[in-house]
Every structure is written in structure tokens, then in C-alpha cells.
N, C-alpha and C positions, 0 to 999 in steps of 0.2 A: 619584178626582175624579168628581163627579156630572155626568152628561151634561146639557147644556142641554135645556130643554123646547121643543118646536116645536108650535105650535098646529095646523099643517096637516100634520104628519108625526108620527104618534103615537110610534113607536119605531124610529128609524132604524137602530139596532143590530140589532133583530129583523128588520127588512125587508132588511137587507143593504146599506143605503146608507152606513152607517158601520161601519168595522171596527177591531178592536184593532190598534195599531201603535206602534212606538217612533219612527217618523219625526217629524221636526220640521216644523211647519206653515210654509209659505212666507209666510204673512201675518204671523203674530205671532212666529215663530221658536222657539216652544215645542213640546216633545215632551209631549203631554198624555195619551198612551196610546191615542188614537183618531184615525183619519183618515177623511175623507169619500171614499167609493168610488163615488159616483154621477156623473151627467153634470154637466159644467161647460161653460158656453158663455162663452168669453172669447178675446181676442186672444192671450193667453199660454196655454201648455200647463200647465194646473193639475191634471191628472188625478192623483188619489191624493196630493195635496200640501196640502190645507186641513183644519184641525181644525173640528169642529162648533161650537166657541165663536166662531170668526171668521165662520162662516156665520150663526149666531143673532144676533150683535151687528151684523151688516151690514158688518163691517170688510172682509171679502173682496170684497163687492160694491163698496164705496167705493174700495178700493185698486186692484182689478184690473178693475172693471166686470163682475165675474163674475155670471152668471145661472145658477140651478140648476134652474129649471123654465122651459121655453120658454113665453113669454107666449101664443103661438099655441095652446098646449095647453089654455089656460084658456077657459071659456065667455065670450062677450061679455056685457057688462052688469054685471060685478062692479065694486064700488067700487075706485077706483084704489089706495087704501090696501091693500086685500086683494091686488090684483095685485102690488103692490110687495113685500108680505111673502112671498107664495108664490114669486115669481120670484127675489127677491134675498136672502131670509133664511130659506128653507126648503130642506132637503135634497130633491133630486129622487129619482128612482128609475130604474134601468135597465130598459128594455123591449126587446123583440126588434125592433120596427120603428119605432113612434112612440108617445110618451107621450101620455096624456090626463089631464086633471084635471077633476073634476066639481064642480058647484055645486048647492047646495040652500039653501032659506030665505035667499036673497040673500047667501050667503056661500060661500066655497070649502069643499069637503068636506076632511076629513083623510084622508091616505093611511094605510092600515093595513099592508098587505103584499102581496107577490106570493104566489100560492098554486097548488098542484097539486090534483088531484082528492082525494087523501087528506087534505090540509089542509081542503078544503071539507067533506068528510064528517066530519072530526074536530072542526072548530071553527066552521064556517059552514054547517051542514047546510041551513038555510033559504034559502041562496043558490044551491043546485044548479040549480034551475029557472031562475033569473035568468041564470046563466052559460050554461046550455043555450040560453036565448033569445038571448044575445049571439052565440053560435055560429051559430044559425039566421038571425037577422034582421040582425045587423051584418056577419057574415062571409059570409052567403049560402051556408051549408053546411047541407044538410038530410038527412033520413032516417038511414040507417045510418051515413053519413059523419059526421053531427053527433054521434052517440053515440060513434063512434070517437075524434073529437077530444076530446069531454068526458072520456072514459076515459083519454086520453093526456096530459091536463094535468099538467105537472111544472114546478115553479118553478126547477129547476136546468138542465133540458135542453129546456124548451119543448114545445109551446105552454104559456102561463102565463095564469092569471087574475089580475087586480089588483083589490084590494078597497078601497073608500073608505066613510067613514061621515060622515053630517051631524052637525055639532057641536050642532045645535039640536033637530031632531026624531029623531035617531038612525037615520034611514033609511040603508040601504046602497045602493051602486051598484057595478057591476063592469064590466069589459071584458076581452076575451080578445085576446092578441097572441101571435104566434110564427110559426114556419115550419110549414106545415101539409102533411102527407101524408095526404090523405083516402082514398087507395086502399089503405092498409094493412088 
């Protein structure tokens, strides 16, 4: 079965927000081979129990009031239709402390994936300085400690960098989140 396309989350299987599973979806009752493994904000416990199709169609949002991206993580000023699509019909992603979602060209950016330093150097080499800038200016870590945090980036064990891309101008944005041991 072909995974539904999400405008604001390029590949939820690659990013780890959707996983292969034989579990039945609590919304549609079908076992479609995949289950959403990202955050769900709802009055009911829906962790690891919704299929990507029910997210894409908005069925999970309508049936359970489920939100997949906290609206507070989105920048102010986005059109309400974009906020609704990102929050209620787009798989979110798991972060260490708090998610962020960027905007560019008056639209939400698409989430690509969480990355470690090796992923950056292998696939996003042009973003290494941007990620180092996130560490220095956003996290207020400087000098040798900033370099140590950069070198310790790991998408499985943290800290982790998160990559977004504009759907219009193709610009990238990143942020770094995790538990930081700057004394190592």
C-alpha cells in the first residue's frame, strides 16, 4: 500500500514518525502495515495507534480531536488553513525537549528529518555552519563546547539537529535539541 503524501512532512517513514506495523488503527480499524509513532495531543491515549491515512484524511483529527503538531510550535502569521493542515493532518516528529516548526515564503516549511553529524556531513554538508550557529546563538553554547556539541549530534541518542525545507524557495532551516553535556 502506498503511503499517503504529506505536504509538510516529506517522508514520515524515513524520519521515524511512521513505522512498519501489523497493528490495527484505532480510527479506521484497518491494519495497513504502518502506524504513526510521533506525538499525539488528544484527550485519549492514541500513542502508536493511528495509521498515516487517517492522519492525512483528517479522520483522526475529526474523530478524536487529535493534534499531531502543537500549534504553539508554528510561527505566528501563517494562514489558518496552513495551521490546520500542519496541526491536524500532518505527522509530527519526536524531539528531545520541544518541537519547532518553521515558516518561509508565507507558508509552513516541510519537515525532512532528524539528523546527527554524520547525516549532516553525508547529506546536508551545506548546513553544518547553520547547525553550529544554532548551537552558538540559540543554545548559547560557545567555543570548544559548541564544537563538542556539534560533533556529538546523533539522531538516536541526542542531541539532534532537525532539518526543514521551504516548499517555494527551497531554503533550509535547522534547530538543535537534546540533553547537552558540554563538559565532555
